[in-house]
N, C-alpha and C positions, 0 to 999 in steps of 0.2 A: 545549486544549479549545475555546477560542473559535474558533480556525481551523477545526477539524473541524466545529463547529456551523455556521459561516458557509458552509463548503463544502456541507454537506448541504442548506442552504436556498437554494443557488444563488448565493451571493455570493462568487464565486471570487476576485475581486480582493482583497477583504477577507481571505479565507482565506490567500491568498498572502502578504499583508503580515504577517499573524499568524504564519505559519510561518517567514518570514524573520526576523522579530523574535525568535522563540523560539530560533533558531539562534545568536543573538548572546550568549546567556547563557553563563556559565562552566561549566555542568554538562553533561558529555557524556551523562550518564544521561537528561537531558531533551531531547536532540537527535534521538534516533531517531524519535520520533513526528512531529515537524515534518518530518523528511526524508521519511517515508512520506506525509504530507499533501501535500507538494510534488510527490511522484511521482504521487499521485492527481489533482492539479490538472493536471499536464502530460499525463496520458492521458485527460482528459475529452474526449468527442467534439466539443464545441463549440470547443475550443481545443487540439487535439492538437499537442503539441510534445515529441516523445520526447527531444530534446536537453536539456530542462530537468528531466527526471525524476531522482529521487534514490533509486530503489528499491535500487540497488546499495549506496549508502552507508548507507541505512537498514538493510538486511539485514546488512551487515558489522558495523555498530555493535550491532545487536540481538543478533547471535550472540555477539559479544565480551562483551557485558554479560549474556548468558544471559537475555534477555528473550523467552522462547519464544513467548508469544502474539503478540508483535510480529513475530517471525520468521515465524510462520504467516501473519500479515496481509500480509506483503510478497509472498508467492507469488501471490495473486490479482491484485495490481497488476502483477507481471511478466507474468502470463497475459494481462491486458488489453493490455499493451504489445505482447506477441508477436502476439496475435490481430490487432491493428490494423496490424501491419507484415507480415502474411501468414505468420507462422511458427506455424502451427497445431499442429504436433507439440510444440514447446517450450511453447506455451500449455497444452496438455493435460497435459504433464508437471508444470508448475507447479501446476495445479489439483489434480492427483493428490497432490502433496506437501502442499498446503494441506488437502485433505480428510483425509488421513492424520493430520496434526498436530491438526486440530480434533477429530477422533474420539478421539485419544489423550488430549487435554486436556478432553474432554467439553464442548466449546464448540458446543453444538447449533445455536444461532442462526446462527453463521457457517458451520457444517458444511452446513446446509440451503442457504445462499446459494451456497456453492462447488459443491454437488451440482447445484443448478439451473443454474449457469453451465456445468458440465460437460455437461449434457444439452442445452444450447441450441445 
């Protein structure tokens, strides 16, 4: 949570350290969120580095552990990555998946964000 909060207030270096530290723990259940955070940091426009993204690992782990909300959160991250690398069709597909999942889970806040991203 500290890493996500640091990321949201623009302290990406601290967020990265928090995410990497969280991955060192012994519990796989607690690793999916830091992997998603590291993916978000890697796709940030001010330091875009798709090679450091961990969306694939986050998605695989979240699916394995049946963490459906986290699975849904991975798709907008992939969409950002695809959009920034010129793969607009794949980006749109990921956003469609995210909006469908958010709607099914009644996650309205995130649904609105994904819908706004789709129309942008």
